[in-house]
Backbone bond lengths (Angstrom), bond angles and torsions (degrees), N, CA, C in turn:
res aa  C-N    CA-C-N  psi(-1)  N-CA   C-N-CA  omega(-1)  CA-C   N-CA-C  phi
1 M - - - 1.445 - - 1.529 108.27 -
2 L 1.315 115.11 138.55 1.455 121.55 173.49 1.515 108.85 -113.60
3 Y 1.314 115.57 143.29 1.456 122.03 176.49 1.521 107.85 -118.93
4 I 1.320 115.33 130.09 1.454 121.70 -178.88 1.519 107.84 -117.46
5 G 1.308 116.57 122.63 1.457 121.97 174.65 1.517 108.76 -107.22
6 I 1.332 116.55 133.77 1.457 119.99 -175.96 1.529 109.91 -128.09
7 D 1.326 115.29 123.40 1.462 123.13 172.85 1.528 106.36 -93.02
8 V 1.315 116.58 113.76 1.455 122.85 -171.47 1.527 110.99 -89.92
9 A 1.321 116.17 140.22 1.470 122.35 174.85 1.529 108.99 -145.50
10 K 1.304 115.61 175.07 1.464 120.86 -175.55 1.527 112.84 -63.29
11 D 1.320 117.45 -49.94 1.461 121.42 -172.85 1.518 114.58 -102.78
12 K 1.348 117.20 -20.48 1.463 120.54 -176.65 1.521 109.37 -151.64
13 H 1.324 114.25 161.49 1.464 121.51 177.35 1.526 107.87 -126.66
14 D 1.327 116.66 137.81 1.458 121.65 175.72 1.521 107.88 -102.88
15 C 1.331 115.38 129.34 1.459 120.94 -172.87 1.522 111.15 -122.39
16 C 1.325 114.86 149.67 1.457 122.33 175.67 1.526 107.15 -131.39
17 I 1.317 116.87 134.34 1.459 121.97 178.73 1.526 108.26 -116.55
18 V 1.334 115.68 125.38 1.464 122.55 -178.06 1.528 107.95 -130.12
19 D 1.338 116.99 142.06 1.465 118.28 177.06 1.525 110.60 -90.62
20 S 1.318 116.32 177.26 1.460 120.97 -174.65 1.527 113.38 -68.65
21 D 1.329 117.45 -13.50 1.466 121.21 175.50 1.527 111.55 -90.41
22 G 1.329 116.89 0.04 1.456 120.80 -179.10 1.513 113.88 86.47
23 V 1.317 116.88 7.08 1.464 121.20 179.00 1.526 108.62 -77.83
24 I 1.322 115.27 126.07 1.463 120.57 179.22 1.518 108.37 -77.27
25 I 1.326 115.65 117.72 1.463 121.50 179.69 1.528 109.44 -85.02
26 N 1.320 115.72 -44.84 1.463 121.09 179.80 1.525 107.51 -153.67
27 D 1.319 116.73 118.77 1.465 119.48 -178.40 1.527 112.58 -111.32
28 S 1.319 116.15 9.96 1.462 117.66 -176.29 1.526 112.25 -140.94
29 L 1.318 116.11 37.62 1.461 119.71 178.88 1.521 108.56 -85.34
30 R 1.295 116.62 113.26 1.464 122.36 178.69 1.524 108.22 -108.94
31 I 1.320 116.48 124.89 1.462 120.62 179.72 1.522 109.16 -121.74
32 S 1.316 114.99 150.81 1.459 118.99 176.35 1.524 109.34 -77.67
33 N 1.314 116.59 155.62 1.454 121.93 177.67 1.533 107.77 -83.14
34 S 1.329 114.20 70.49 1.460 121.68 -176.12 1.527 108.47 -154.03
35 R 1.307 115.66 169.74 1.466 119.78 177.42 1.528 110.89 -58.34
36 E 1.330 116.98 -41.14 1.465 120.36 179.71 1.527 110.57 -61.73
37 G 1.329 116.65 -40.71 1.460 120.60 178.06 1.517 111.76 -64.83
38 F 1.324 117.06 -42.20 1.462 121.22 179.71 1.528 110.75 -65.06
39 E 1.334 116.48 -38.16 1.465 120.32 177.13 1.523 111.22 -66.39
40 L 1.342 116.64 -36.17 1.466 120.50 176.17 1.523 110.34 -63.61
41 L 1.318 117.41 -44.10 1.463 121.02 178.19 1.524 110.16 -61.13
42 Y 1.321 117.36 -47.40 1.464 121.62 -179.32 1.521 111.25 -60.06
43 S 1.319 117.27 -46.72 1.473 119.81 -179.66 1.525 110.96 -67.23
44 S 1.330 117.63 -33.72 1.469 120.83 177.28 1.525 110.58 -65.60
45 I 1.315 116.37 -40.01 1.468 120.60 177.77 1.525 109.89 -64.47
46 L 1.328 116.78 -49.78 1.469 119.97 -178.94 1.526 112.08 -61.40
47 S 1.329 117.48 -33.36 1.464 120.18 -177.27 1.521 112.87 -67.25
48 V 1.319 118.66 -22.99 1.470 121.05 -179.35 1.523 112.52 -111.09
49 L 1.317 116.92 1.18 1.467 121.99 179.61 1.528 108.48 -90.79
50 P 1.331 117.93 108.96 1.465 120.77 -172.07 1.537 114.29 -55.14
51 D 1.314 118.01 -44.83 1.460 120.24 -174.76 1.528 113.06 -98.80
52 K 1.331 116.65 2.58 1.476 122.81 179.98 1.527 112.33 58.66
53 D 1.346 116.50 19.36 1.464 121.77 179.62 1.521 108.41 -92.57
54 I 1.318 116.03 101.57 1.462 122.34 -174.61 1.535 112.28 -63.49
55 S 1.337 117.11 -15.51 1.474 119.37 176.93 1.529 111.03 -70.50
56 N 1.333 116.97 -11.02 1.464 121.71 176.41 1.522 112.21 -93.04
57 V 1.330 116.59 27.34 1.458 122.12 -179.83 1.526 109.11 -127.34
58 K 1.315 115.74 132.28 1.463 122.27 173.64 1.521 107.49 -117.45
59 I 1.326 116.32 131.61 1.460 121.14 -177.98 1.522 109.46 -120.95
60 G 1.313 115.31 131.00 1.461 121.72 174.34 1.511 108.41 -122.18
61 L 1.325 115.55 135.25 1.453 117.66 179.05 1.508 110.70 -137.13
62 E 1.299 112.89 153.04 1.454 122.18 179.84 1.530 109.03 -67.31
63 S 1.304 115.44 136.10 1.459 120.18 176.47 1.523 108.69 -85.36
64 T 1.325 115.55 101.86 1.446 120.86 -175.40 1.542 108.96 -123.95
65 G 1.302 115.00 65.74 1.457 119.30 178.76 1.513 111.72 56.50
66 H 1.297 116.18 -137.70 1.464 121.48 -175.62 1.525 113.74 -83.06
67 Y 1.317 119.29 -5.99 1.471 121.48 -177.46 1.524 112.39 -66.48
68 S 1.311 118.63 -20.76 1.465 120.53 -179.92 1.525 112.22 -96.42
69 T 1.311 117.91 -2.00 1.465 120.97 -175.48 1.521 112.35 -59.89
70 N 1.308 118.37 -47.86 1.469 120.64 -179.58 1.530 111.99 -61.37
71 L 1.302 115.88 -40.41 1.444 120.94 -177.20 1.508 109.94 -67.84
């Protein structure tokens, strides 16, 4: 299982990826609030997901008004 934490902002999002053992996979992934940024996040998740089964991913994000709507 992978856990993704996302700090939401207007122009960019800061992401952290942690596995089920608590090992930090990536604690400094910054993506733009755009389709390109979302694709970067998705490909980053798939690159560290052993079985490529996206159902083994849990994502939590900060509720920051409408800035998280696209994501």
